[in-house]
N, C-alpha and C positions, 0 to 999 in steps of 0.2 A: 558309644561311639562317637558320640554327637559330638557338633564342634561348639567350639568359642566364638562369641560372636566376632565379625571381623576376619574371622582368620578362614584362609582356603580350602576348602571343599571338594571344591570339583575337580584337582586332580587325584589325590589322597583321599585313602582311607582312615584319614585321622587329622586331625588340627592341627595347623601347620602355619607358625612366625618365619616371614618369614627375614626377619634378622636373628631365625635361630641359626645355625649349626644343624643342615640339611640329615647327615647323615643320624647323630647323634638321635635327633627327636624319630628317624626311622626306626634305629634301634630299642625308643622307648616301645614303638605302638610295637613293635615283634614280641618285644618281651610281655604285653599285655594280650597280647595273642596268642601265647604259649601259658600262660600262669594263667588266663581268669577266660578270653573269650572260646578256646576252643575245649576245654574242659568243661565249659558251661552248655558244650554238643554234645557233651558226651565222647569226647575227643582221647585217649589214654596219651596224655604227653610225656614224653621220655626224659629222665635226664639228658643223655646222649644229644637227644634232639635242642634242648636249649642250648650246649657248652655251644655246640657247632654254630647256634644262631651268633652268640657271642664273639667267634672265631668272626665272622666273617660281617661283622658292627666294624670289623678294624682294619679289614679289608680292601672293604669301600671306602670305609674313610679315609684311610691313605693310600686308596688306587694301588693296591700292589698285589701282586701276583699269588696265590692261596694254594698248599695242596689239600684238599679237605677227603681226606680216607673217615671213611664213617661205615661201618658194615650195617648190613640186610636187618631189614624194621629200625630202620636209625630215623626216618623218617626226612632223610635229606635234600630230597627232592623238593617237598612243598618250604623249606628252610631257604633254596636257593630262589625261588623264584619270588617271595614273598619283598625279597632284596632285589633282584632284576626287574620288577617290574613298578616298584616304586619309586629304582630308581632310573627308568628310562625316561617315568612322569615326570619326574626333576631335572634332566639334561633336555625334556625333549626328542630322543635318540630312542630308536628301540633296542631293548636287547637283543644277544645272541644268544640261543642255546644249543650247544653242536651237541651230538649223538652222538655214537661209537659208527652205529650202524643206520641203514639208509631206513629197515624195514623197523625199526625201534621210536621214531622220532612222534608216528603218531599215536605214541600210547602215553606221551601228556597231552593231547586235546581227548582221545578219549571217553566215551562215557564213563562215570564216576572218579576220573583218573584227577590227579591234584589239580588241575588246572577249576575243575567242574569243584572240583574243592571250595576251594579259592570262592566260588562264585556263591555257593549255597551256605556256605559257614561266616563268612567274613563278607557277603554283599559288595564283593570285591569282580569285576567285569573286566575279564580280561582280552585282549583284543588279541588274540595266538595265532598266526599264521602260519602253515607248513612251505618252506622252500627245499624243496627236493630238489634232487639233483639230478642235472641235464638228460642224463641214461636210465630216469625213470617213465620218459616219457617217449610215446611214439613218435618218431621222427617221417614228418608224412612224404620224403623225397624218398627212403626205404621205403614204405609203405606202398610206393608206387612201381617202383621197382620190382617186385614180389609178389604183390599180385597173384599173378598168373602166371609165372612162370618159376614155381617152386615147387617142390613133394608138401609140403604142408600149405598150400595153396586154396584149401577149404577154410582152416581156422584164421589163414589174417585175411579171409573176405569177409571173416565175421568181424574181422577188428572194422576192416574199412568200411560197412554196409552201419557201423554203430556209431561216426563220426554224424557230431551236430551236423544240421544241414546247412548253420553260414559256413563252414572250413571250404564246399565246393560249390556256394551259392552268392551269385557276386550282389552285394547287399553292406551294409552297414555297421554292424555289429556293437548293439547297446548299450550291454554291459557284461560283465564278466562270468562265461559260464567256464567254468572248470571241464577240464574230459583229456584224454588223452595215458592218465594217468597211468602205471604198471597196477596197481591193487583194481583198478577196474578189470581186469583183464586174467584174475586168481586162477581160469585156469590154462592159458599158455604154460610152458617150460620154460628152462635158462635159455634154453638152443634157441625154441623158438622165435622167446622173447628180441632174444640178441640180431635180430633181422630184421626187426623194422622198430628198435628203440635208439636215441640218440645218439652215436656216440663221436669222440674227440673228432672225428676228422669228417666231419659234417661243418661248413665253411655257413654254418646263419648267418650269418654278415651280410652275403647275398642270395641269400634266398627271398624266393617271390612268396612262397606262401608265410614267412615269418610272422607279419601281423593277423596268422590267421589259426597260427600255430598255437598248440594246448602248451608247452612253455612258456611261450615267451608272453602267453596271455597269464595265465601264472606266477612270472617274474614278474609281471607289473602290477597285480595283487598283493603278493604277500610285503613288495615297497613299501605300502602304505599302512604296513601295521603302526599301528600307535606304542606298544608295550614288547611285544618276543616275536620275536621269527626263531622258527623251530627246524635247524636243518643240518647236517649230517658230516661229523669232519670231513670227510674226504671235498663236501661242499665247500665247505671255510679253509681249505686248505687250499682250494682252487680259486677261489674269491681273490686270496693272498697272493696268489704267484700269477696271479692275468690282472693284476687291479694298475698297473701301471701301463701294463700293453692297451686295453680297451679305450680307457682315458685317451690313451695318443690316438687312439681308432675314433675317437668320437662316440664312446660305447658310454654307458651306464658302465661300474663294477657291477657285478657280479651279488652284493650284500651294501646297503646302505653305511651310513656313519651311524655307528652304534654303540648305546652308552658302556655295555661290558659284555662279556662273554662267556658263554660257562661249556665246561668241555666235560660232560658229563658221561662216565668211566673216561676218564680223561688218559692211564693210561698205554692206550691205541690212540694218539694222536699223530705219533711216530709214521706210525705205520699211515697211517691216509698224507701225510706231508712228503714223504716218500713218493706215494703216489701220484699226487696234485704237479707236487715241484721234479717233474722226469716232461724231460724232451720229446716226445714220439714223432718217429720220422716213417713214413711208409711209401713208395714207391711210384705207386697209383695214383695217391694222393698227390703227391710232389707234381705227375705229368700231367694231372687235372689243371691243376693250379695257375702251371709258365705257358702251358698252352694257351692261355684269356687272355696274353702280349699280345697271339698272333690276331688273337680278334681284329685289333685294326692296322690301320695301315702304317706300318708299320717299316724301318730301314730296315736294309736285308740284315745287317750287321747283326742287331738285336737279335732276327730271326734264329740269325746263324748259332746264335752264343747259346740259345733258346734250346734248340736242337741240341745242342753237346751237354748241356746240362741233361738235358733228359736218356741220352747215352750212358751219362757218367753215372748217374744215378737207378740206373738197367742195370748197369756192370755192377755198382755198390752193393746190390739189393741180392746179386747172383753169387757177389763173393760170399755175402751171409750163411748163404747156406753151406758153404764148404767150412768156415770156421766159427760154429755153433754147433756146444754141447748138449745135448737134455743130461736134466737134470733132475734125478727121481723123487718124486712130492711137489716138482715145483714147474709152474708154466713158465717159470723164465729159466732160459736157457743162456748160458756160458758164450761168450765172444771172447774166441781166441783171437787178438788186436796183434797181426801177425805185418810184417812188410807192404805185402802185393796189396792188405784194407786201408793199410794208412797211405799209401802212394793215390789208390782211388778217392780218401777221404782228400788228400790236399788236392786233387787234379776237380775234384767237382768245387771246392774251396773257392780255387782258383776262376773255375767259369761264374760261380754265384759275383761273385767281386765282378769278372766283366759285366755279366748283365745289372750291377745297381748302376754301373761308369753309364753305360745305354743309358737306362733308367732315366738317370740327369738328364742326357739329350730329349729323349720324348717328351721326356715333364713342359719342355720348350716349347716344343711343337706342337703341345696338346691334340696331339695323333689319340690320343689312348684317354679313354673314363678315368677322370681323376678319381674318384671314388675306386673302381679294378683296382689300380693302381695303385692308390694307397693301401689296399687290402691287401693286394703279390706284396708290396714292398714289406709288409709289415710280415708278410709269413717267407719272405727271406730271411731278413733277418733272425728271426728264432733259428731259420734251420741255420744261419752261418751261427750265431752261439751255442746252438748245437755242437756242431762241428768243430768248434774253435776249441772246444775241450777239452779237443780228442790232445791238444798240441804242449796240455798242460800236462805232464808227469806225474799222476798219483794223482790231475784234478779231478778225477770224474769219475766212475760207474757207470757199465750199459751192459746190459742187454739184450736178448732178441725172446720174442713171441711168433706163436705160429697159431692162425687165426685164420680157417676159412680159406685154407691156401696161399696166403698172404703173411709177409715177414714184416713184422713191426720193429723199427729199434729203439729200444727206447736209452737215453743220456739222460744221465741225474749230475747233477755237481756233488764233490764231496762237503760243498759250503753250507750244508742247511741248517746246519745248529745256525751260523751267521744272518742269513737270511730270514728264520724265525724270530730269530734275537729282535733285529733289526724293524722283522715288517707287521709283529705282535705280540712281544713281551715287553718294548722301549715304544709302546704306545700312549701311556699317562690312562688306561682304560683298566678298572678294576679286571682281575682275569681268575677261575676257580674253576678250578681240575675240580671231579668230585667221582669216588669209585667209592668203593669197599678193596680193593688193591692198588691202593698205589706205591706203599712200600716195601721194599724186599729187606730184612730181620733189620725192623725199625727205622732206616733209613728212606728217604726220599729220591737220593742222590739219583737212580739208575736213568727214572724218569727225568730226570731236573735235569740232569746231563746228556740224557740220550736229545732232547731235546734243546739243549742250549740253555737254561731255566737259570741266572746266576743268582740272583734276589729274590728269593721267594720264601712267608712264612708257611708254615705247614701245624697240621697237626690230626687226631689219630683219635678214635672214639672206639671201640667193641660193638657190635651185634649187642642188642638186649636178649635174643633168645637162649636159651637152655640144651645149646645142640647136644650136651651129655645126657638128656633126659629124651633127646629125637633125634639122636642121627645116630645109625649105624655106619660103621667103615671097615672097606676090606678092602683084600690087595689080593694078587693071584699065587697063584705057589710057581716055586720056579719050575724053568721047563723042565717035561720029559723028554730025556736025549731019544732021536730016533721020529719025536711027532712033531711033525711043521708047527712053526708058531702060529699063526693062521687055524690053526684048528684046534690049537686048545685054547685061545680065546672064544671061537663060534660056537664049542663046547658049555665054555665059562657059562658066556652071556646069554646062550640059550636055556640051559639051566638057571640063570641067576632071574631070567623073564619067565618061566615060568612059576617059579616062586611069588612074584609080586602082581601075576597076572598081565603083565603089557605095563603098562600106565610108566614109563617109561622113556629120558633122552640118552641115546649113545651120540658121545662125541669124539670126530674123528680130527688128526690133525694134518688128513688131506683130502681131498679130493678125491684124489686115487684111493684110498684107504677104505673112504664111502662107500665109491662105486664097487671094489673086488669086495667089500663085504655083503653088498644086492645082490652078483651074480650067486656068492658060495650062500647066501642062505638061503637058499630056494631049494637046494639040496639040500637041506636039514628036517629030515622030517618029523622032527618034536618041535621045530620052529612054524611048522603048518598051520594053526592056530591061530598065529599071530599074526597083527595089523600092522602093517609098516608103516610110514609114514617116510619121505630122502627130501633132502633139500634139495632144489632143482628143477622136481614134476611138477613144479606149484609157484605161485607168487608166494614166501613167504610168511607173510603177516595172514595171510589166508590159508596157507598151514599147520602156522603154530597157535592161529582160534581152528583148526578144525582137530587139530592134535589135544586140546583143553577140553573139546565136546564127546570126543570119542573115551569116556575117560581110559579105555584097556587097549589103546596105541601105543605104539612108538616112536617115537621122532630120531630120525637120522641129521644128525649136520656134522659141516664141519666150520660154522658160522655163528653160533649159540651158546660161543663160550659163557659170554657176557650179555648182561641187558633183556635176556628170555625170563617174564617174571609170570608165570604160571601157577600160584597158590593153590593148593585142595589135592585130592589125590591123584589126579592124573600128570602129575609128576612125582614118585615115589621112590625112582630109581636113578639116579645117574651112573653111568657107565662110561668112564675112559678108556678107553680103545686102545692108546699111546698114549704115552707124555709129547704131552708137545713140546716140541723143541724148535728151534726157527729150522727156517728149510736150508740147507747149504747154496744156496742162490749168490748170486753176485752183491747184493744187495749185503746179505749179513756176511756171506765171506769180506765185503769190504771194514767192513765193522771188524770183524778178528783179524784183520791185520796188524790192524790199526792198535789191535788193545796186548797189551802187556802176556793178560792172562786171559784167552778168552773165553775157554770154557767158564769159569769163576764169572767173569764180568758182564759175557754179553750171552750165552746159552741158557748157563743156569737160571740165571736172573729173569729170564723171556720165562721162560718152562715153570717155573715157581706159579709166577703172577697169573698164567693160563690156567695153572690145576689150581686154585683159590678162586679163580674164579667160575673154572668149570663146577666145583665144588658147593659154591657158593650160589648155582640153579635150586639145590635140592629145598631148604629150609624157606619158604617168601613170606611164612604167618606166624602168627605164635604158636597156632593148631596145626600145622606142619610137623611131618613127621615121615621117615624114609632112611634109606641104603645109597651108599655112595660104595664106587668100588675100581679100586686100577685096573686092570686089565692086562695090563704090560711085564712081560716078564723082564726087562734090562731090568728091574728097580734090583734084581741081584745080583747085577751083577758093576755096577754104580751108586755103593755104596753113598758119596753122599748125595746124589742126589733123592735116596730113599733115607735119609736120616733127615734132610731139609723140609722132605713134605710132613714128614711126620713132627716134626714142630711146627709145622702154619696149618696143622692142626685146629677147631676149637677148642675151649678146655674141656677138658673131660672125655674129649672121644679119644678111643683108643684102635688102633684098627686090630682084625684077627686075620689070617692066611684062608685063603679057597684051597681047598682040596680038591686035585685035579681026580 
């Protein structure tokens, strides 16, 4: 890879003459990498990998969105990294790699991972920094509030004691010092972590501790990356949703301007968009916010409006307790939007309008702190926008969630696809969707339509592995009359776990299913010798590492249908507890109501993609082998689902039936 005299080699791992088209020259170098450089280092380069490289050259050259479906073992990560890094250096802007799950973003930078391979074999030193979501960091305010007044005070105090000295000691911070990351506290379970981590209701703009906060310091650090910022889908969507508001408030966007985006496991982007592009309202937070207006010497009329607003908000959230209905298998509650609720929403909207008018007068009197007032005004505008959606018939989706005896009202516009199309897919930069499962029945329309993508290119290459020789597939037998469904599944699961000596991943559709399994399995004598690990009991990446190291353990999870990469005998058995149909919650019900054939267009494609991803956890290298099983007896009452699942199995793999 020696450079010609006079050509630029400082930035790129190849010689480049600025008079040449850059992407074409990049494509030539990538071809050299796969045809010559990597084979010389002992790499087995696959035809599928080279084909993907040529397709990405086209996408980067034309600045297009591309659906890159490449099966397990095709080396797709290495391909998109080569293009993303070099294109970032060409444009002077970092690339963003957005991964489906927060726990998986570190896999790219782990020792022996793909970025390490670039450095070792191509002498390409990549500046890759992690942009973790805010909820992955300790909130110093929440930590202080629960240190001594909580049942988990001992473990929470340990977190406080572990904070760097500069957090609570006056002085100048000289350099970036990472701390407060969820990964640093693997022993905390999810319930304990949620007591001290950042949440959407923390007002960082006015926090006196923000300059010593691990979240703030981490954000300052990753923004300076020259090559790659690695974040989650959720975080990227939060960046999109808050971009304009943060600029209005004088804040930097969550992510800097970037040259391209790769959505790894891109079929899951819609769920992240739905989570991020929602307004979340909580009475306690609203009261704390508007009460700030009472801190200055304000006119009596504004003080009266503030009191009215607090009383109206209190009534609104009291009514929510009456008009919400729990949904089995979902944390979202359905909100029955009836006349009393609508009247209170109108009343609160009217009071907020009056507060807005009062603030116009107050700004001229300079009786309130200017920055504080701007923050309050921005929040009130957000609340007004959220509540205004109720005036648009069929223009919104809403639901409620209960957390620590507090109700959160979430409101989402139905125009998510339009927002994504405008702010993500029409920005004129290359966008890569990468996954082993982007298509349903050889069509990419399900994913594209769900995100509002109209113009894209696509390709699909299969895994090079010989699944017929490596993978056994089983399904449960029909239900036994008089036997509870869960009893049959437990018996089948324990029998299979005994055969495999543990070494299994059990995938559940909901956390409710996982908790039920956790309660019931302790009463099965045959399961007493098995070692189970459960998602939620500790930090997820630490849990995965423990599972991989303890070869005969069993990992039970709700969120590891995709992205989990555990090669070798530790994962020799994948069990699908129940078919992963989407929940009957307000978000998916809205999609169903908008469809002429909801089962065929919404439920079935979603389930098939999840099943395909779940089965993909089994064979991760050419030397892996094992078995997979679907324990859901409803296969026998849903013939179409059974046939479609059979059709998506790898070539040469046919299932056998378990007998009870």
